[in-house]
KOLTI-460201 format. One record per residue: residue in one letter; x, y, z of N, C-alpha, C, O in turn; residue number from 1. Coordinates in pm, 1 decimal, decimal comma. Layout:
N
+------+----------+----------+----------+----------+----------+----------+----------+----------+----------+----------+----------+----------+------+
! resn !       nX !       nY !       nZ !      caX !      caY !      caZ !       cX !       cY !       cZ !       oX !       oY !       oZ ! resi !
+------+----------+----------+----------+----------+----------+----------+----------+----------+----------+----------+----------+----------+------+
!    a !        X !        Y !        Z !        X !        Y !        Z !        X !        Y !        Z !        X !        Y !        Z !  NUM !
...
+------+----------+----------+----------+----------+----------+----------+----------+----------+----------+----------+----------+----------+------+
***
This chain:
61
+------+----------+----------+----------+----------+----------+----------+----------+----------+----------+----------+----------+----------+------+
! resn !       nX !       nY !       nZ !      caX !      caY !      caZ !       cX !       cY !       cZ !       oX !       oY !       oZ ! resi !
+------+----------+----------+----------+----------+----------+----------+----------+----------+----------+----------+----------+----------+------+
!    m !  -4469,5 !   5417,9 !   7199,1 !  -4398,7 !   5458,4 !   7319,1 !  -4486,8 !   5443,1 !   7442,9 !  -4437,9 !   5416,6 !   7552,8 !    1 !
!    l !  -4616,3 !   5460,1 !   7423,2 !  -4708,2 !   5444,3 !   7536,0 !  -4708,6 !   5299,8 !   7584,1 !  -4716,3 !   5273,3 !   7704,0 !    2 !
!    a !  -4700,3 !   5207,1 !   7489,8 !  -4700,0 !   5066,3 !   7528,3 !  -4576,7 !   5031,5 !   7611,4 !  -4585,3 !   4952,7 !   7705,6 !    3 !
!    i !  -4463,7 !   5089,5 !   7577,1 !  -4341,8 !   5063,9 !   7654,3 !  -4357,5 !   5116,5 !   7796,3 !  -4315,4 !   5051,1 !   7891,7 !    4 !
!    r !  -4417,9 !   5234,5 !   7811,0 !  -4440,1 !   5289,1 !   7944,9 !  -4535,5 !   5202,3 !   8025,8 !  -4514,5 !   5179,7 !   8145,0 !    5 !
!    v !  -4640,6 !   5153,8 !   7959,8 !  -4736,6 !   5067,5 !   8028,6 !  -4668,9 !   4939,3 !   8074,6 !  -4691,2 !   4894,8 !   8187,2 !    6 !
!    f !  -4587,1 !   4879,7 !   7989,8 !  -4516,5 !   4757,7 !   8028,7 !  -4420,3 !   4783,8 !   8144,1 !  -4408,2 !   4700,6 !   8234,1 !    7 !
!    l !  -4352,6 !   4896,5 !   8143,0 !  -4261,7 !   4928,6 !   8253,2 !  -4338,5 !   4947,6 !   8384,1 !  -4290,5 !   4908,1 !   8490,3 !    8 !
!    i !  -4456,0 !   5007,2 !   8377,3 !  -4538,1 !   5023,5 !   8496,9 !  -4585,1 !   4888,4 !   8548,5 !  -4585,1 !   4864,6 !   8669,3 !    9 !
!    i !  -4625,0 !   4799,9 !   8458,3 !  -4669,1 !   4665,7 !   8498,7 !  -4553,1 !   4588,0 !   8560,9 !  -4571,0 !   4520,8 !   8662,5 !   10 !
!    i !  -4435,3 !   4596,8 !   8501,0 !  -4317,5 !   4528,7 !   8556,0 !  -4287,9 !   4580,6 !   8696,0 !  -4261,9 !   4502,4 !   8787,4 !   11 !
!    g !  -4292,0 !   4711,5 !   8712,7 !  -4266,9 !   4770,6 !   8843,9 !  -4368,7 !   4724,3 !   8946,9 !  -4332,7 !   4693,3 !   9060,5 !   12 !
!    g !  -4494,5 !   4719,5 !   8908,4 !  -4598,5 !   4672,7 !   9000,3 !  -4579,8 !   4528,2 !   9041,4 !  -4595,9 !   4493,9 !   9158,5 !   13 !
!    v !  -4545,7 !   4443,1 !   8945,4 !  -4523,3 !   4301,7 !   8976,0 !  -4403,3 !   4285,5 !   9068,9 !  -4407,4 !   4206,1 !   9162,8 !   14 !
!    l !  -4297,5 !   4360,1 !   9043,0 !  -4179,8 !   4350,6 !   9128,7 !  -4209,2 !   4397,9 !   9270,6 !  -4167,2 !   4334,5 !   9367,4 !   15 !
!    i !  -4280,9 !   4508,4 !   9283,0 !  -4313,2 !   4559,9 !   9416,2 !  -4401,5 !   4461,7 !   9492,3 !  -4376,6 !   4434,0 !   9609,6 !   16 !
!    l !  -4504,5 !   4408,7 !   9426,1 !  -4592,0 !   4312,5 !   9493,8 !  -4517,5 !   4185,5 !   9532,3 !  -4540,2 !   4130,3 !   9640,0 !   17 !
!    s !  -4429,6 !   4139,5 !   9445,8 !  -4354,0 !   4017,9 !   9475,0 !  -4259,7 !   4039,6 !   9592,8 !  -4249,1 !   3954,0 !   9680,7 !   18 !
!    l !  -4191,8 !   4152,9 !   9594,7 !  -4099,2 !   4178,6 !   9705,0 !  -4173,1 !   4204,3 !   9835,7 !  -4123,4 !   4169,0 !   9942,7 !   19 !
!    l !  -4291,4 !   4265,5 !   9828,6 !  -4372,2 !   4280,3 !   9949,2 !  -4420,3 !   4144,8 !  10000,5 !  -4422,0 !   4120,0 !  10121,0 !   20 !
!    g !  -4459,1 !   4057,6 !   9907,9 !  -4499,1 !   3922,0 !   9947,4 !  -4384,5 !   3847,2 !  10012,1 !  -4404,9 !   3774,1 !  10109,1 !   21 !
!    y !  -4264,1 !   3864,4 !   9959,7 !  -4148,2 !   3798,8 !  10020,6 !  -4118,0 !   3857,1 !  10158,3 !  -4080,8 !   3784,0 !  10250,1 !   22 !
!    a !  -4133,6 !   3987,5 !  10172,8 !  -4106,5 !   4051,4 !  10302,0 !  -4204,3 !   4002,8 !  10409,0 !  -4167,5 !   3991,0 !  10525,9 !   23 !
!    i !  -4327,5 !   3974,9 !  10369,9 !  -4428,4 !   3929,8 !  10466,1 !  -4411,8 !   3781,6 !  10498,1 !  -4414,1 !   3743,0 !  10615,0 !   24 !
!    n !  -4395,1 !   3698,5 !  10395,7 !  -4396,7 !   3552,9 !  10415,1 !  -4259,5 !   3487,7 !  10427,2 !  -4247,1 !   3380,6 !  10486,5 !   25 !
!    r !  -4157,5 !   3550,2 !  10372,2 !  -4022,8 !   3490,6 !  10362,1 !  -4025,4 !   3358,4 !  10285,4 !  -3950,9 !   3265,3 !  10315,8 !   26 !
!    d !  -4113,1 !   3353,1 !  10185,5 !  -4124,4 !   3234,6 !  10100,3 !  -4045,1 !   3260,8 !   9971,9 !  -4072,1 !   3358,8 !   9902,4 !   27 !
!    p !  -3948,4 !   3175,6 !   9939,3 !  -3865,2 !   3202,0 !   9820,5 !  -3941,2 !   3195,9 !   9688,5 !  -3889,4 !   3239,6 !   9585,7 !   28 !
!    r !  -4062,2 !   3142,8 !   9689,6 !  -4139,9 !   3141,0 !   9565,7 !  -4172,0 !   3282,0 !   9518,4 !  -4187,0 !   3304,7 !   9398,4 !   29 !
!    w !  -4182,7 !   3377,3 !   9610,9 !  -4207,5 !   3516,3 !   9573,2 !  -4089,2 !   3571,9 !   9494,9 !  -4107,7 !   3645,7 !   9398,2 !   30 !
!    l !  -3968,3 !   3536,9 !   9536,2 !  -3850,0 !   3584,8 !   9463,9 !  -3842,4 !   3522,8 !   9324,9 !  -3803,3 !   3589,1 !   9228,7 !   31 !
!    r !  -3879,8 !   3395,8 !   9314,7 !  -3881,4 !   3329,7 !   9184,1 !  -3984,2 !   3397,4 !   9092,7 !  -3958,5 !   3419,0 !   8974,3 !   32 !
!    f !  -4100,4 !   3430,3 !   9149,0 !  -4204,3 !   3499,4 !   9072,3 !  -4156,1 !   3637,1 !   9027,8 !  -4182,6 !   3678,8 !   8915,0 !   33 !
!    a !  -4085,8 !   3707,6 !   9115,7 !  -4032,9 !   3839,3 !   9079,8 !  -3930,9 !   3827,1 !   8966,7 !  -3930,0 !   3909,5 !   8875,2 !   34 !
!    g !  -3845,9 !   3726,1 !   8972,1 !  -3747,1 !   3705,8 !   8866,5 !  -3811,2 !   3672,8 !   8733,4 !  -3769,6 !   3723,7 !   8629,4 !   35 !
!    l !  -3913,4 !   3587,1 !   8736,5 !  -3982,0 !   3552,4 !   8612,0 !  -4056,8 !   3672,0 !   8554,2 !  -4058,7 !   3692,9 !   8432,9 !   36 !
!    g !  -4117,8 !   3749,7 !   8642,0 !  -4187,0 !   3870,2 !   8594,8 !  -4091,6 !   3969,6 !   8532,9 !  -4122,8 !   4031,4 !   8431,1 !   37 !
!    l !  -3975,7 !   3985,3 !   8593,6 !  -3876,0 !   4077,1 !   8540,2 !  -3826,0 !   4030,5 !   8404,2 !  -3814,7 !   4110,1 !   8310,9 !   38 !
!    k !  -3796,3 !   3902,3 !   8393,3 !  -3747,2 !   3849,7 !   8265,3 !  -3852,5 !   3862,4 !   8155,1 !  -3820,7 !   3902,6 !   8043,2 !   39 !
!    a !  -3976,0 !   3828,7 !   8186,2 !  -4082,5 !   3838,0 !   8085,8 !  -4106,6 !   3983,5 !   8045,6 !  -4123,9 !   4013,4 !   7927,4 !   40 !
!    g !  -4107,7 !   4072,3 !   8142,1 !  -4128,6 !   4213,2 !   8111,1 !  -4017,3 !   4271,7 !   8027,8 !  -4042,7 !   4345,9 !   7932,9 !   41 !
!    l !  -3895,0 !   4239,5 !   8061,8 !  -3781,6 !   4290,6 !   7983,8 !  -3780,4 !   4232,3 !   7843,0 !  -3742,0 !   4300,6 !   7748,1 !   42 !
!    a !  -3821,9 !   4107,8 !   7828,9 !  -3830,1 !   4048,2 !   7695,6 !  -3935,3 !   4118,8 !   7611,1 !  -3912,9 !   4144,1 !   7492,7 !   43 !
!    l !  -4049,9 !   4151,0 !   7670,9 !  -4153,7 !   4222,7 !   7596,7 !  -4107,6 !   4362,4 !   7556,9 !  -4132,9 !   4406,8 !   7444,9 !   44 !
!    v !  -4041,9 !   4429,8 !   7645,7 !  -3991,8 !   4563,8 !   7614,4 !  -3885,9 !   4555,5 !   7504,4 !  -3883,0 !   4640,1 !   7415,0 !   45 !
!    a !  -3799,7 !   4455,3 !   7510,2 !  -3697,7 !   4439,6 !   7406,0 !  -3762,3 !   4413,9 !   7269,7 !  -3717,5 !   4467,6 !   7168,4 !   46 !
!    l !  -3867,2 !   4332,2 !   7267,3 !  -3936,3 !   4307,7 !   7140,2 !  -4002,1 !   4434,8 !   7086,8 !  -3999,0 !   4460,5 !   6966,4 !   47 !
!    l !  -4060,8 !   4513,3 !   7175,0 !  -4121,1 !   4639,1 !   7130,7 !  -4015,9 !   4735,3 !   7076,8 !  -4038,7 !   4802,8 !   6976,4 !   48 !
!    l !  -3902,2 !   4741,8 !   7142,3 !  -3796,4 !   4830,5 !   7094,6 !  -3739,4 !   4783,0 !   6961,5 !  -3705,2 !   4864,8 !   6876,1 !   49 !
!    l !  -3728,7 !   4651,5 !   6943,0 !  -3683,1 !   4599,4 !   6813,8 !  -3782,2 !   4632,5 !   6703,4 !  -3742,6 !   4668,6 !   6592,6 !   50 !
!    a !  -3911,4 !   4620,4 !   6733,5 !  -4013,0 !   4655,7 !   6634,5 !  -4005,0 !   4803,8 !   6599,8 !  -4018,5 !   4840,9 !   6483,2 !   51 !
!    l !  -3983,2 !   4888,7 !   6699,9 !  -3969,0 !   5032,5 !   6675,5 !  -3845,3 !   5061,0 !   6590,0 !  -3849,7 !   5143,6 !   6498,9 !   52 !
!    l !  -3736,3 !   4992,8 !   6619,9 !  -3613,6 !   5011,4 !   6542,4 !  -3633,0 !   4968,5 !   6397,2 !  -3590,6 !   5038,7 !   6305,4 !   53 !
!    l !  -3696,8 !   4853,3 !   6376,3 !  -3721,5 !   4807,6 !   6239,4 !  -3813,8 !   4903,7 !   6164,7 !  -3795,1 !   4928,4 !   6045,6 !   54 !
!    e !  -3912,2 !   4956,8 !   6234,1 !  -4002,0 !   5052,9 !   6170,6 !  -3925,5 !   5176,8 !   6126,2 !  -3947,3 !   5227,3 !   6016,1 !   55 !
!    r !  -3837,7 !   5225,0 !   6209,9 !  -3759,4 !   5344,1 !   6175,2 !  -3664,1 !   5315,0 !   6058,9 !  -3643,9 !   5399,4 !   5971,5 !   56 !
!    l !  -3605,4 !   5194,0 !   6058,8 !  -3514,9 !   5159,0 !   5948,7 !  -3589,3 !   5149,8 !   5816,6 !  -3537,3 !   5191,9 !   5713,2 !   57 !
!    v !  -3708,9 !   5095,9 !   5818,7 !  -3787,4 !   5084,7 !   5696,0 !  -3827,2 !   5223,5 !   5646,5 !  -3829,1 !   5246,7 !   5525,7 !   58 !
!    l !  -3858,7 !   5314,8 !   5735,5 !  -3895,0 !   5450,0 !   5694,4 !  -3775,9 !   5523,3 !   5633,8 !  -3792,9 !   5605,2 !   5543,5 !   59 !
!    v !  -3656,3 !   5494,8 !   5682,4 !  -3537,4 !   5561,3 !   5630,2 !  -3504,6 !   5509,6 !   5491,2 !  -3464,7 !   5586,5 !   5403,8 !   60 !
!    l !  -3521,2 !   5379,8 !   5470,7 !  -3489,5 !   5323,3 !   5339,8 !  -3600,7 !   5353,8 !   5245,9 !  -3595,1 !   5315,4 !   5129,1 !   61 !
+------+----------+----------+----------+----------+----------+----------+----------+----------+----------+----------+----------+----------+------+
***
């Protein structure tokens, strides 16, 4: 569970920095970077949650 929190904090930091960079420069590459960071972070969190779910299922069986 700690790893999921750490990943969420990292995702939030990347999004904030990317949106601040876009606000300063108005360069669309910052928005693309924010989108890629969000997708990668959500994919990692989804994989961690799937691993947690499989672990719980194995313990039940």
